[in-house]
C-alpha positions as CSV (number, residue, x, y, z in Angstrom):
1,M,44.8,-10.6,8.8
2,C,43.4,-13.2,6.6
3,S,40.9,-15.8,7.1
4,K,41.7,-19.0,8.6
5,R,40.6,-22.5,7.2
6,V,39.7,-25.4,9.6
7,G,38.4,-28.5,8.2
8,N,35.5,-27.3,6.0
9,A,35.0,-24.0,7.5
10,Y,36.6,-20.4,7.0
11,Y,37.0,-18.3,10.0
12,W,37.1,-14.5,9.9
13,P,37.3,-12.1,12.8
14,R,34.1,-10.1,13.7
15,L,35.8,-6.9,12.8
16,L,37.9,-6.1,9.9
17,P,40.3,-3.2,10.6
18,V,41.9,-1.3,7.9
19,T,45.9,-2.3,8.7
20,E,48.7,-0.2,7.4
21,G,49.3,-0.7,3.5
22,L,45.6,-2.6,3.0
23,T,42.6,-1.6,2.4
24,L,39.4,-2.8,3.4
25,S,38.8,-4.0,-0.1
26,D,42.0,-5.9,-0.2
27,E,40.8,-7.6,3.3
28,L,37.3,-8.6,1.7
29,S,38.9,-10.3,-1.2
30,N,40.7,-12.6,1.0
31,L,37.2,-14.1,1.8
32,P,36.2,-17.0,-0.2
33,P,33.9,-16.0,-3.3
34,H,30.9,-17.3,-1.7
35,I,31.0,-15.5,1.2
36,Q,31.8,-12.3,-0.9
37,E,28.6,-12.9,-2.7
38,R,26.8,-13.3,0.2
39,L,28.1,-10.3,1.7
40,L,27.5,-8.2,-1.7
41,R,24.0,-9.6,-1.5
42,F,23.5,-8.6,2.3
43,Q,24.7,-4.9,1.4
44,Q,22.1,-5.0,-1.6
45,L,19.1,-5.8,0.4
46,Q,20.2,-3.5,2.8
47,Q,19.9,-0.8,0.5
48,T,16.4,-1.8,-0.9
49,L,15.3,-2.0,2.5
50,Q,16.4,1.3,3.3
51,S,14.7,2.5,0.0
52,I,11.5,0.9,0.9
53,L,11.8,2.5,4.1
54,T,12.0,6.2,2.4
55,Q,9.1,5.4,-0.1
56,K,6.9,4.2,3.0
57,Q,7.3,7.3,4.9
58,Q,6.7,9.2,1.6
59,V,3.5,7.7,1.1
60,E,2.7,7.9,4.8
61,M,3.1,11.4,4.8
62,E,1.2,12.1,1.8
63,K,-1.5,10.0,3.0
64,S,-1.6,12.3,6.1
65,E,-1.7,15.3,4.3
66,V,-4.6,13.9,2.2
67,E,-6.4,13.0,5.2
68,Q,-6.1,16.5,6.8
69,T,-7.2,18.2,3.8
70,L,-10.4,15.8,3.8
71,V,-11.0,16.4,7.4
72,E,-10.8,20.1,7.0
73,M,-12.9,20.2,3.8
74,A,-15.6,18.2,5.7
75,K,-15.9,21.5,8.1
76,T,-16.6,23.8,5.2
77,A,-20.0,24.6,3.8
78,D,-20.5,23.1,0.4
79,D,-21.2,26.7,-1.1
80,V,-17.8,27.6,-0.4
81,V,-14.9,28.4,-3.1
82,I,-12.3,25.9,-3.5
83,Y,-9.1,26.2,-5.2
84,K,-7.1,23.3,-6.5
85,A,-3.2,23.6,-7.0
86,I,-2.1,22.3,-10.6
87,G,1.5,22.7,-10.7
88,S,2.3,26.6,-9.5
89,L,-1.5,27.5,-10.5
90,L,-4.4,28.0,-8.1
91,V,-7.5,26.9,-10.1
92,K,-11.1,27.3,-8.7
93,S,-12.8,23.8,-8.4
94,D,-16.0,22.4,-7.3
95,K,-15.6,21.2,-3.5
96,A,-17.5,17.8,-4.7
97,K,-15.0,16.9,-7.1
98,V,-11.8,17.8,-5.2
99,S,-13.1,15.7,-2.2
100,A,-13.7,12.6,-4.5
101,D,-10.3,13.3,-6.2
102,L,-8.6,13.3,-2.6
103,T,-10.9,10.2,-1.5
104,E,-9.6,8.4,-4.7
105,R,-5.8,9.5,-4.0
106,K,-6.5,8.5,-0.1
107,D,-7.2,4.8,-1.3
108,L,-4.5,4.7,-4.0
109,L,-1.9,5.9,-1.0
110,V,-3.5,3.1,1.2
111,T,-2.9,0.6,-1.5
112,R,0.6,1.7,-1.9
113,S,1.1,1.5,1.9
114,T,-0.2,-2.1,1.9
115,V,2.2,-3.1,-0.9
116,I,5.3,-1.2,0.5
117,A,4.5,-3.1,4.0
118,K,4.5,-6.5,2.4
119,Q,7.8,-5.6,0.7
120,E,9.3,-4.1,3.5
121,E,8.4,-7.6,5.7
122,R,10.0,-9.7,2.7
123,I,13.0,-7.8,2.4
124,R,13.4,-7.8,6.5
125,S,13.2,-11.5,6.2
126,Q,16.0,-11.8,3.5
127,V,18.2,-9.4,5.4
128,K,17.6,-11.6,8.5
129,E,18.2,-14.6,6.9
130,T,21.1,-13.5,4.8
131,Q,22.8,-12.3,7.8
132,S,22.2,-15.6,9.6
133,K,24.0,-17.3,6.7
134,L,27.0,-14.7,6.8
135,Q,27.3,-15.2,10.5
136,E,27.4,-18.9,9.8
137,D,30.3,-18.8,7.0
138,I,32.4,-16.2,8.9
139,N,32.3,-18.0,12.2
140,P,30.8,-21.3,12.0
141,V,32.2,-22.7,15.7
142,A,29.9,-19.7,17.3
143,G,27.0,-21.4,15.8
144,Q,28.0,-25.0,16.6
145,Q,28.5,-24.2,20.3
């Protein structure tokens, strides 16, 4: 199975089956270099997006935990004994200090969440654009119909 050139365009089947004696990389090496580069860029963007989504999930989980802790602390009396985890140790701490630290941490997580959301939006846009260009490169006749 090879790409077929018609005019200035290359046509490649949508599915790339692995045939006997050939590997997928052999099939991909038959693609024109600009398509190979665009495909590699597309894969890199997908990996970046996955990494961003993982970061986003971690930040959201931590932010939720901090918010829940602040809610529970607000329900307690000011003179209650508070212990703060430092590594594997629990250290007696002042409620106001712990509350201030948690509020600061929450603000930082909100900022990180905003930054990650903007990165996600930008990368999703790049993925969509690259995918569209790949589809045009691989099957330009479908785009003209």
